MIKOLKE-67539 format. One record per residue: x, z, y of N, C-alpha, C in turn; residue in three letters. Coordinates in steps of 0.05 Angstrom, whole numbers, plus 5000, padded with zeros to 4 digits. Layout:
N
XZYXZYXZYALA;...
END
This chain:
250
805949307928803949317963801349177964UNK;799549237970796949217966794948967993UNK;793548887980792748608000791248678007UNK;791048588037788048698052786048468061UNK;784248528048781748328042780048328075UNK;779748108077778348118103776047968102UNK;773947888091770847708085770847708118UNK;770247848134769447688172771447508181UNK;773847448163776147338175774247038181UNK;772046918172771146678173769146658198UNK;768746778210768346868234769646898251UNK;773247018255774046918280775546648282UNK;776046698311776346438321778946338309UNK;778645998306781345898288783545828321UNK;785545858308788145748323787945448330UNK;786845368308786245038316785144888324UNK;782645088340781944908357778944808346UNK;779044878322775944758314773344958307UNK;774445168328771945308327772545638314UNK;771045748287771546028280772245898255UNK;774245988237775545918205773745778185UNK;770545878192768745708168766845428188UNK;769045418211767845228223771145118218UNK;772145028215776044988207774644818176UNK;773645038156772744978127770844728131UNK;768944688144766844588147767544248155UNK;769844288177770844078186771643868158UNK;773844178141775144038115772843858102UNK;770644018100768443788077768143638086UNK;767043578114766343278110768043118110UNK;770743108116773242958117773442868088UNK;772543048073772543058049770042948033UNK;767942888041765842728035765842498052UNK;767642448073767542178076769042018068UNK;772342138063773042078041771841948020UNK;772242137999770241997979767741927974UNK;765441927994763941737995765441277994UNK;766241328024767041108027768641057994UNK;771241157992773041097974769841107946UNK;769241187945767341067918765240917915UNK;765040747946762940537947765240267935UNK;768140287946769740147933770240137903UNK;771340387895772040347864768540297860UNK;767240307865764640177844763639907852UNK;764839767872763839497875766739297854UNK;768639457867770939297847770939287805UNK;770439677801769939717771767439547770UNK;766239507784763339297778764339017775UNK;766338917782766938677782769238577764UNK;771238837767774038777740772238877715UNK;769939047706769739037694767638787680UNK;766038707691764438467684766538237674UNK;768238207689770537967684771738067649UNK;771538277646773038347624771638287597UNK;768638267603767238217585766937827575UNK;767837667594766937447603769037307585UNK;769937057569770936827559772136747562UNK;773336797592775336667604777736787604UNK;779536697591781536887570783736987594UNK;784336787621786736847638785637047651UNK;781637037657780437217677780737517657UNK;781137567634780137767619783137887629UNK;785937717619788237887616789537967652UNK;788837767668788137857706786838057706UNK;784438147700783038437694783738707673UNK;784938617659786638907641788938977658UNK;789538757666792138867674792339037704UNK;790138897720789239067737789039337733UNK;787239387713786639627695787939817691UNK;789739577675793139847661794839917688UNK;794739667715797039857733794840017749UNK;793140027760791140287775791040477746UNK;790940467738790540787715792140897705UNK;795140707701796540927692797741047709UNK;799340907736801641037754799341257767UNK;801141507760800641737781798741727806UNK;796441927803794641887834797441827857UNK;799742107854800042207884802141987888UNK;802841797872805241627866803541407887UNK;801241237881799241127899798641117919UNK;798041397924798241477951800341477972UNK;802941517959804641527978806041277975UNK;805240967962806140797964804140647986UNK;801540747976800340578002800240718040UNK;801740938032801941018070804141048069UNK;806640988053809041078061810840768057UNK;809440528044811040338028809640148034UNK;807140108045805139738045806439768072UNK;805039928096806539888124810039718124UNK;811839698106813539608108813139358086UNK;813039298073812539068057810338828078UNK;808038958098806938738116809438558130UNK;807238378146809438288173810338478191UNK;811638498206811938788216810538898241UNK;809638578254807538728274805438848260UNK;803938708238801538848233802739118216UNK;804739168208806339378200806539638213UNK;808439628243808339738264806539848278UNK;803839658274800239708285799440028265UNK;800039898238798240128216800140258228UNK;803140398234804440588226802640798255UNK;802840638270801440778310798340818310UNK;797040738277793840858274793741138279UNK;791541358300792741628307791541618286UNK;791442088281790642228263788242218268UNK;786642388267787742308223785941988202UNK;785741848225785041638211787641408202UNK;790041538213791841368193791541448166UNK;792641648165792241788139789441788121UNK;787041718132783941708122784541408102UNK;785641288115784240938103786240928090UNK;788441028084790041028050789341148046UNK;788441458043786941618028785041438012UNK;783941328024780841198026781240948001UNK;782940798004784540537997785540647965UNK;786640797963788340927943786041027915UNK;784941227931782141347908780941137911UNK;779940897922777640687911779640577885UNK;782140557901783940207876784440497852UNK;784340597853785240807832783640957813UNK;781441007827777841037806776940787802UNK;777840497815775840307794776140217776UNK;779240247776781440197742779340407721UNK;778040637731776740737711774040697705UNK;772240627732770040517724769340227714UNK;771040027717771639807714771639817668UNK;773840067658772540177638770040107630UNK;768740297642766840437632764040207644UNK;764640107664762739807654762739547629UNK;765339577630766039427603764939587581UNK;764839817567764239927543761639847549UNK;760339977574757839927572754939727567UNK;757239447582756939277575756139177547UNK;759139147532760139127498758039297494UNK;757639447504754639767479752239557473UNK;751339407482748239337483747939037465UNK;745739117452745838797434746238567434UNK;748438347415749038157433746337987430UNK;744338037418742037857419740437817452UNK;741438047464741137997500741337777514UNK;744037857516745537547516746037357508UNK;744037387495744936977472741437027484UNK;739337107484736437137486736437027521UNK;738137197544738037037566739036827576UNK;741336747557741836447558739636317553UNK;738936287531736036157521734236137554UNK;734336287570731936267582733236127611UNK;734535967594736135927623738036017644UNK;738036267647739436457665742936177658UNK;744236277695746936197686749336517684UNK;751336487682752836697674752336927696UNK;752036797720752437137732749637157739UNK;748137037723745237207733744237267709UNK;745637307687746037377661746737667664UNK;749137817677749838067687747238077710UNK;747237947731746038167737742338207727UNK;742138027719738638097713738138197695UNK;740838227672739038287646741138527628UNK;744238457651746638637620747638817644UNK;747438877663748739017687746339187685UNK;743939167700741639327698741939557672UNK;741639447649742239627630744739837624UNK;746639777630749639777622750240087647UNK;749040007664749140197692747840437680UNK;744540447662743940727648745140777632UNK;747140627612748240697593750640907604UNK;752140807621754440927633753941057656UNK;751041277667750741407684751941717684UNK;752741797656752142037664756242037671UNK;758041957662760441747665760641657688UNK;759641597705759841497726759341707747UNK;757341987740757342147748759542407749UNK;760842327732764342467728764942357738UNK;766042097751767541907769766542027793UNK;764742037801764342047829764742337831UNK;764742567825764942857816769642867827UNK;770142707810771942667801774042597844UNK;772642347841774042257869773842537887UNK;770942677888772142837913773443117899UNK;775643107873776243317879780043077877UNK;779242977864781642777869783242727915UNK;781142817917781742717954783442857963UNK;783243117953785043437955788343267968UNK;788843087950791943077945791542917966UNK;790342707990790942698022791342938037UNK;791743058016793843298042795943338041UNK;798243178020799243058032800942948047UNK;799342748048799842628085798842598110UNK;797442818099797242878126794842908139UNK;792342878113789242868125787943178116UNK;787143318133785243558131783643668123UNK;783243538092781043478081779543828082UNK;778043918057777644138048780244388046UNK;781944258021784044378017786044388024UNK;786244248049787544248084786344448094UNK;784644378104784044588118784144898107UNK;784644948083784345268067786445348073UNK;789045048055791045178063792045288102UNK;792345118113792545208147790345468148UNK;787745538142786845768147787945928136UNK;789145978114791146218097794346158124UNK;794746008130797646008142796646128163UNK;795146128174794246248203792346528206UNK;791346608178790246808183792246988163UNK;793746838134795447038114792347078097UNK;790146988109789147128085788446908063UNK;789346958042789846638030787246758005UNK;786946857999784446987967781446807978UNK;782847008011778846868024778346588026UNK;780646378040780846208042779946018016UNK;780946077998780745857980779546007957UNK;777846197955774246197955773246057962UNK;773746007987770745948003770345747996UNK;773645568004774445207983773645187956UNK;774245457939772345407919769145387909UNK;768745507933764745557938763745297947UNK;765545177960763944987973764244707951UNK;766944807938767144417921765844507896UNK;762944787884762144817874759644707886UNK;758744727906757144757908756944467910UNK;758444247926757743957923757343857898UNK;758843987873758943797857756243887849UNK;754744257844752544147837750243997850UNK;750943957875749043827883748843477870UNK;751543387873751643137849750243227821UNK;750643367818749843267780747443377792UNK;746143547800743243537807741843227806UNK;742943177829741842857831742342657819UNK;743942627811744642467783743742467757UNK;742842727762740742817740737742697734UNK;737342757776734542707770734642287779UNK;736942187785736541927790736841747767UNK;738641907739738441887709735541907694UNK;734042077701730942087697728841777699UNK;730141807726728741637748728641427722UNK;731341217713731540977718731840887688UNK;731841187663730941087645729441007627UNK;731040727606727940697592727640777568UNK;724440927568723541027546723340887524UNK;724440967502723940857478728340647472UNK;729240617496731940447497734240677492UNK;733940807517736340907521735841287519UNK;736241387506734441657499732141627495UNK;731041927486727841957480726441797507UNK;724841687484722341607501720541857505UNK;719741817534717341997533715542137520UNK;714641977489712942127475714842257469UNK;717842357460719042477435718942207419UNK;719341917406718841667391721141617403UNK;722941477375726741427391724941057387UNK;
END
């Protein structure tokens, strides 16, 4: 059986009321970006806090932060998503649980997806922040303490600014991963880019065109992210400390 290629399908009207099939895919891309960006804010903030706590001298806090990382890092993402979407409303007080269940789509699926991706990725960011801080010379912490800085000020003004520069490449990878991982939200009804591509192939039976377009859109977003983060990395680099200095010396 020969496959009937039809690259003009993107300009035909879609039955879902989104306009053309291209409009449908672009709408999905908007939801992908909205989900990924909101989840990244959660992941970065929580991951920074947890990673910082893991480098302190408070044993119970270090153990608690370690348990957080192991919990969210080792449970499969899809399982966590189902827990946020199906189980959490049942564990909350009945009135609050019912209110959550009655949130109109797509927001009823959007917020569980954001929270799931945010907490899942925060565990990975926490490990990177911890590794970045621990990679710094001990003398920096000691010098900051000798200057009279308190514990939070040592992290805020000395350790974290340098640690973030060290871990910028892996943080870029995590941001790209959160964009790709947002596709699991399709399983709870959020029609992001992958969900829209699947919807398009179900309506039109043009499976190759639908997922080829989705692939291209994912690639474009990834290239934009990588290009931007490389620019940021060059802008914030400390000559002679992280990577080669501008004059080529180390």
